[in-house]
MIZAFI-912913 format. One record per residue (C-alpha): y, z, x. Coordinates in Angstrom, 2 decimals, padded with zeros to 5 digits. Layout:
BEGIN
Y	Z	X
...
END
This chain:
BEGIN
-026.03	-017.29	065.31
-022.75	-019.10	065.83
-024.32	-021.95	067.76
-026.85	-022.62	065.00
-024.04	-022.92	062.43
-022.15	-025.25	064.69
-025.22	-027.34	065.40
-025.74	-027.86	061.69
-022.90	-030.38	061.44
-024.19	-032.48	064.33
-026.72	-034.33	062.15
-027.68	-037.65	063.70
-028.85	-040.90	062.16
-032.52	-039.91	062.21
-031.86	-037.06	059.73
-030.51	-039.40	057.05
-033.83	-041.14	056.55
-035.98	-038.02	056.47
-035.80	-037.59	052.71
-037.52	-040.95	052.31
-040.40	-040.07	054.58
-043.56	-038.54	053.18
-046.55	-036.86	054.71
-047.03	-035.45	058.16
-049.00	-037.09	060.92
-052.22	-035.12	061.30
-053.30	-036.88	064.47
-054.17	-034.37	067.13
-052.33	-035.07	070.34
-053.79	-034.57	073.78
-053.61	-031.07	075.15
-051.66	-032.02	078.24
-047.93	-032.17	077.46
-047.52	-035.14	079.78
-050.27	-037.32	078.36
-049.00	-040.49	076.64
-048.82	-040.47	072.84
-046.97	-043.79	072.38
-046.72	-046.93	074.47
-043.67	-049.18	074.01
-044.40	-052.24	076.12
-044.58	-050.82	079.66
-042.85	-047.53	078.82
-044.72	-044.35	077.99
-043.61	-041.65	075.56
-045.31	-038.34	076.30
-046.27	-035.46	074.08
-043.67	-033.36	075.89
-040.89	-035.82	075.00
-041.90	-035.84	071.34
-042.03	-032.04	071.20
-038.67	-031.76	072.95
-037.08	-034.25	070.57
-038.53	-032.41	067.56
-036.85	-029.22	068.73
-033.61	-031.09	069.39
-033.58	-032.59	065.88
-034.30	-029.19	064.37
-031.37	-027.62	066.21
-029.15	-030.43	064.93
-029.98	-029.41	061.39
-032.61	-031.97	060.46
-035.46	-031.25	058.07
-038.58	-033.04	056.90
-041.21	-034.68	059.08
-039.60	-034.00	062.45
-042.57	-035.31	064.43
-042.31	-038.72	062.75
-038.53	-038.72	063.11
-038.76	-037.83	066.80
-041.33	-040.56	067.46
-039.24	-043.18	065.64
-036.10	-042.24	067.53
-037.85	-042.28	070.92
-039.31	-045.72	070.15
-035.83	-047.00	069.29
-034.39	-045.55	072.48
-037.09	-047.29	074.49
-036.01	-050.56	072.86
-032.37	-049.72	073.65
-033.29	-049.39	077.33
-035.28	-052.63	077.20
-032.20	-054.45	075.92
-030.08	-052.74	078.54
-032.33	-053.98	081.35
-032.23	-057.52	079.99
-028.44	-057.57	080.13
-028.04	-055.50	083.29
-026.38	-052.63	081.43
-026.68	-049.19	082.97
-024.23	-046.41	082.07
-022.24	-044.89	084.89
-022.39	-041.19	085.63
-018.87	-040.89	084.26
-019.80	-042.59	080.98
-022.79	-040.30	080.50
-020.77	-037.16	081.23
-018.05	-038.30	078.84
-020.66	-038.97	076.15
-022.22	-035.54	076.61
-018.80	-033.90	076.49
-017.88	-035.77	073.32
-021.12	-034.75	071.61
-020.82	-031.11	072.69
-017.21	-031.02	071.49
-018.42	-031.60	067.94
-019.88	-028.11	068.15
-016.67	-026.80	069.74
-018.50	-026.27	073.02
-018.17	-027.45	076.58
-021.14	-029.52	077.83
-022.57	-026.69	079.90
-022.21	-024.26	076.99
-024.00	-026.74	074.75
-026.82	-027.09	077.27
-027.14	-023.31	077.53
-027.52	-023.08	073.75
-030.19	-025.78	073.87
-032.07	-023.94	076.60
-032.20	-020.86	074.37
-034.25	-023.03	072.00
-036.47	-024.21	074.89
-034.84	-027.64	074.99
-034.38	-029.12	078.44
-031.00	-030.55	079.43
-032.69	-033.87	080.20
-033.55	-034.27	076.50
-029.86	-034.11	075.60
-028.92	-036.37	078.49
-031.55	-039.00	077.61
-030.40	-039.02	073.99
-026.76	-039.62	074.96
-027.62	-042.19	077.65
-029.70	-044.30	075.25
-026.88	-044.29	072.72
-024.37	-045.48	075.33
-026.70	-048.28	076.44
-027.12	-049.51	072.88
-023.41	-049.36	072.14
-022.65	-051.43	075.23
-025.45	-053.91	074.50
-024.30	-054.46	070.92
-020.65	-054.71	071.89
-021.32	-057.13	074.72
-023.79	-059.31	072.85
-022.11	-059.44	069.44
-018.52	-058.29	069.88
-017.09	-061.80	070.09
-019.22	-063.05	067.18
-018.08	-060.12	065.03
-014.39	-060.93	065.56
-012.50	-061.26	062.28
-010.07	-064.17	062.02
-006.73	-064.21	060.23
-008.17	-066.78	057.83
-010.97	-064.38	056.86
-008.45	-061.64	056.16
-006.37	-064.09	054.12
-009.50	-064.97	052.14
-010.23	-061.30	051.45
-006.69	-060.73	050.23
-006.79	-063.87	048.12
-010.03	-062.78	046.49
-008.60	-059.33	045.77
-005.73	-060.79	043.76
-008.11	-062.18	041.13
-010.78	-059.62	040.35
-010.83	-059.25	036.58
-013.98	-061.36	036.20
-016.02	-059.54	038.83
-018.04	-056.35	038.69
-019.82	-054.48	041.45
-022.88	-052.27	041.70
-022.30	-049.43	044.15
-023.98	-046.36	045.58
-021.86	-043.49	046.86
-022.06	-040.57	049.26
-019.34	-037.93	048.94
-019.06	-035.42	051.78
-017.01	-032.22	051.39
-014.02	-031.89	053.71
-012.23	-028.97	052.09
-012.18	-026.81	055.24
-011.65	-027.71	058.91
-015.32	-027.05	059.58
-016.49	-029.17	056.66
-014.03	-031.92	057.56
-015.41	-032.10	061.09
-018.99	-032.08	059.86
-018.20	-034.76	057.26
-016.57	-036.99	059.86
-019.63	-036.72	062.11
-022.06	-037.39	059.26
-019.97	-040.31	058.01
-020.18	-042.06	061.36
-023.97	-041.94	061.22
-024.26	-042.83	057.52
-022.13	-045.92	058.12
-024.91	-047.29	060.35
-027.50	-047.33	057.54
-028.64	-050.82	056.57
-031.12	-050.28	053.73
-030.64	-049.12	050.15
-033.64	-046.82	050.49
-032.17	-044.98	053.47
-028.75	-044.76	051.84
-030.27	-043.26	048.69
-032.21	-040.78	050.80
-029.01	-039.80	052.59
-027.15	-039.43	049.29
-029.87	-037.16	047.93
-029.74	-035.07	051.10
-026.04	-034.69	051.92
-023.82	-035.96	049.07
-022.04	-033.41	046.85
-021.44	-035.89	044.02
-023.53	-035.51	040.84
-024.79	-039.02	041.55
-026.91	-037.52	044.34
-029.54	-036.81	041.67
-029.88	-040.59	041.32
-029.75	-041.35	045.04
-025.99	-041.91	044.82
-026.41	-044.94	042.56
-023.60	-045.80	040.12
-023.63	-048.19	037.17
-021.80	-051.53	037.19
-018.01	-051.17	037.66
-015.26	-053.71	037.06
-013.75	-054.48	040.44
-010.27	-054.38	038.91
-010.80	-050.68	038.09
-011.29	-049.74	041.74
-008.46	-048.81	044.15
-006.74	-051.95	045.53
-007.39	-050.91	049.12
-011.16	-051.32	048.83
-011.34	-054.40	046.55
-010.97	-057.02	049.29
-013.46	-055.16	051.47
-016.11	-055.17	048.73
-015.54	-058.86	048.05
-016.40	-059.78	051.63
-019.52	-057.60	051.77
-023.08	-058.60	051.01
-025.59	-056.35	049.19
-026.85	-053.60	051.46
-023.67	-053.36	053.54
-021.71	-050.12	053.72
-017.99	-049.43	053.78
-016.28	-047.53	056.54
-015.69	-043.85	055.69
-012.85	-043.51	053.14
-010.76	-040.35	053.24
-010.23	-038.59	049.90
-008.47	-035.28	049.19
-010.90	-032.64	050.50
-013.70	-035.20	050.87
-014.94	-038.33	052.64
-016.55	-041.16	050.65
-018.88	-043.95	051.77
-020.01	-046.74	049.44
-022.90	-049.17	049.67
-022.72	-052.49	047.82
-025.89	-053.15	045.82
-024.69	-056.11	043.80
-021.69	-058.28	042.88
-021.47	-060.36	039.73
-018.96	-062.64	038.00
-018.59	-061.56	034.39
-016.15	-064.02	032.84
-012.73	-065.63	033.17
-010.61	-064.40	036.06
-007.67	-062.24	035.00
-004.89	-060.52	036.87
-005.74	-057.43	038.86
-004.93	-053.98	037.57
-001.78	-052.51	039.07
-001.04	-049.53	036.84
-003.14	-046.88	035.18
-002.25	-044.13	032.72
-004.35	-041.01	032.67
-004.23	-037.38	031.59
-004.90	-034.62	034.08
-005.69	-031.05	033.05
-006.38	-028.12	035.39
-008.82	-025.61	033.87
-009.39	-022.31	035.75
-013.06	-021.36	035.99
-014.28	-017.79	036.12
-018.02	-018.38	035.81
-020.66	-021.15	035.78
-021.08	-020.58	032.03
-017.40	-021.24	031.40
-017.62	-024.41	033.48
-020.52	-025.75	031.39
-018.89	-024.80	028.09
-015.53	-026.25	029.10
-017.02	-029.58	030.11
-019.01	-029.82	026.86
-015.98	-028.88	024.76
-013.88	-031.56	026.44
-016.44	-034.29	025.81
-016.98	-033.38	022.16
-013.46	-032.66	020.89
-011.11	-035.20	022.50
-010.50	-038.83	021.60
-007.06	-039.52	023.08
-005.00	-038.23	025.97
-002.68	-036.41	023.56
-005.69	-034.52	022.16
-006.63	-033.15	025.54
-003.95	-030.51	025.91
-004.57	-029.21	022.40
-008.04	-028.20	023.54
-006.51	-025.72	025.98
-003.17	-024.88	024.42
-003.22	-021.41	025.95
-002.83	-022.83	029.46
000.58	-023.17	031.15
002.31	-026.49	030.50
002.24	-027.33	034.20
-001.56	-027.46	034.00
-001.39	-030.60	031.87
000.23	-033.94	032.60
-000.05	-037.55	031.44
000.57	-039.74	034.46
001.37	-043.44	034.81
000.96	-044.75	038.37
000.48	-047.93	040.29
-003.21	-047.94	041.08
-002.48	-047.89	044.81
-000.65	-044.56	044.31
-003.46	-042.78	042.48
-005.17	-040.20	044.74
-008.41	-041.69	046.02
-010.75	-039.10	044.48
-009.05	-039.42	041.09
-009.09	-043.23	041.34
-012.83	-043.11	041.99
-013.38	-041.06	038.82
-011.09	-043.24	036.70
-012.98	-046.33	037.83
-016.05	-044.94	036.05
-014.23	-044.42	032.74
-013.39	-046.55	029.74
-010.30	-045.79	027.68
-010.63	-042.40	025.96
-013.48	-041.20	028.19
-013.25	-038.06	030.30
-014.41	-036.79	033.67
-014.74	-033.16	034.72
-016.46	-033.56	038.10
-013.53	-032.88	040.44
-012.58	-029.42	041.65
-009.55	-027.86	043.28
-008.74	-024.41	044.67
-012.07	-024.03	046.47
-014.04	-024.84	043.34
-012.20	-022.34	041.13
-010.31	-024.99	039.13
-011.87	-027.84	037.17
-009.91	-031.10	037.10
-010.29	-032.80	033.72
-009.30	-036.47	033.63
-009.03	-038.82	030.67
-008.28	-042.51	030.98
-005.44	-043.41	028.61
-005.23	-047.10	029.52
-004.67	-049.75	032.15
-002.10	-052.49	032.65
-002.43	-055.62	034.74
-000.30	-057.76	037.06
-000.60	-059.38	040.45
-001.33	-056.82	043.19
000.44	-056.42	046.49
-001.26	-057.21	049.80
-003.60	-054.61	051.22
-003.52	-053.32	054.79
-004.60	-056.27	056.96
-005.65	-054.13	059.91
-007.77	-051.86	057.72
-009.54	-054.93	056.32
-009.99	-056.35	059.82
-011.54	-053.12	061.14
-013.85	-052.75	058.17
-015.08	-056.34	058.34
-015.61	-056.09	062.11
-017.61	-052.85	061.89
-019.76	-054.14	059.04
-020.48	-057.36	060.90
-021.29	-055.59	064.18
-023.57	-053.10	062.41
-025.43	-055.96	060.75
-025.92	-057.75	064.07
-027.15	-054.53	065.70
-029.68	-053.86	062.96
-031.02	-057.39	063.12
-031.31	-057.33	066.90
-033.14	-054.00	066.86
-035.59	-055.43	064.33
-036.12	-058.43	066.60
-036.78	-056.20	069.61
-039.29	-054.14	067.65
-041.09	-057.22	066.31
-041.44	-058.68	069.80
-042.61	-055.44	071.42
-046.05	-053.93	071.75
-046.00	-050.43	070.24
-049.33	-048.64	070.53
-050.64	-045.17	069.70
-053.60	-044.18	071.91
END
């Protein structure tokens, strides 16, 4: 069913924490669909609302304990409305219709078409409308309450740039989520998922999301990477990482055929400050793959038989010369996905994780060496936007926690 395939890329924030949830609530709910199952202060959440939201989450491609996820989301939306009432925020009809249209457009549908598809799954239009309305309320509350406080000053940008020019004595501990964007459909789905992932505030939820949606091999470890020298990372993200605190998440970063999101887990000074890397030399070899067995054998052969970049081509001397190249580039010019792989390597080490040509070609990389000098300034507006979004997200998470702590949430 076309609509089901389209719905699959509309995953919302609730889906990204499902992998971390365990068990299913066995509590038997009242038989009447309109009996209360949760009280949030003076608001009532009925069995019907929970069942409707479960169906809605399922259509959006979520898995796991949907009853728990639906209950959690409905509780949060009740808190959104509470905050909206406190600040006199109520979306206009036009805002709600625009929000519904924007959400439906992600499935390449008009709002009414989207509603018709929902009704085929026995989901009432009011469920969709309530979901969108609550999101608009929360966005307006957070923007109005914290927008001014999240403003990034020129001095803060200057500090980020200044820090990025001296990064040799700093290393970072990151987690990653890599989303495929190799087709228009995957690119759209990745963009939608990235927006929701960027709102995560805990390492546990980020790891659960990585295990669920990332295509990087690190997904097996919840997206967690080992310590990396900051100077080995692309210059565009260094100043952003230096202004983050553990647990914060970068804005989505576009790579060739993918979107990357990183979470900072730790930052550590390792020794005397040195100049930042500006150039990197690496070997790149394209190896056609005809079968999974050839892929495994090729990767093993590369690891075991090559010590230097010059050795690499000798391993596959039967390939056309254009398949092999030793490249020296300013680090800012290295393609983002290649830069990410090189950051994980020491001199003489190889990577064979990247693919081209719809997975039919393995990209083998070997780090030949790095050189260092003072870097050029990064994009000030990109740094400003990233710092603002991180700060606003942090304020929103803290405020939601405060609302929850000060509310009476009861299960009859």
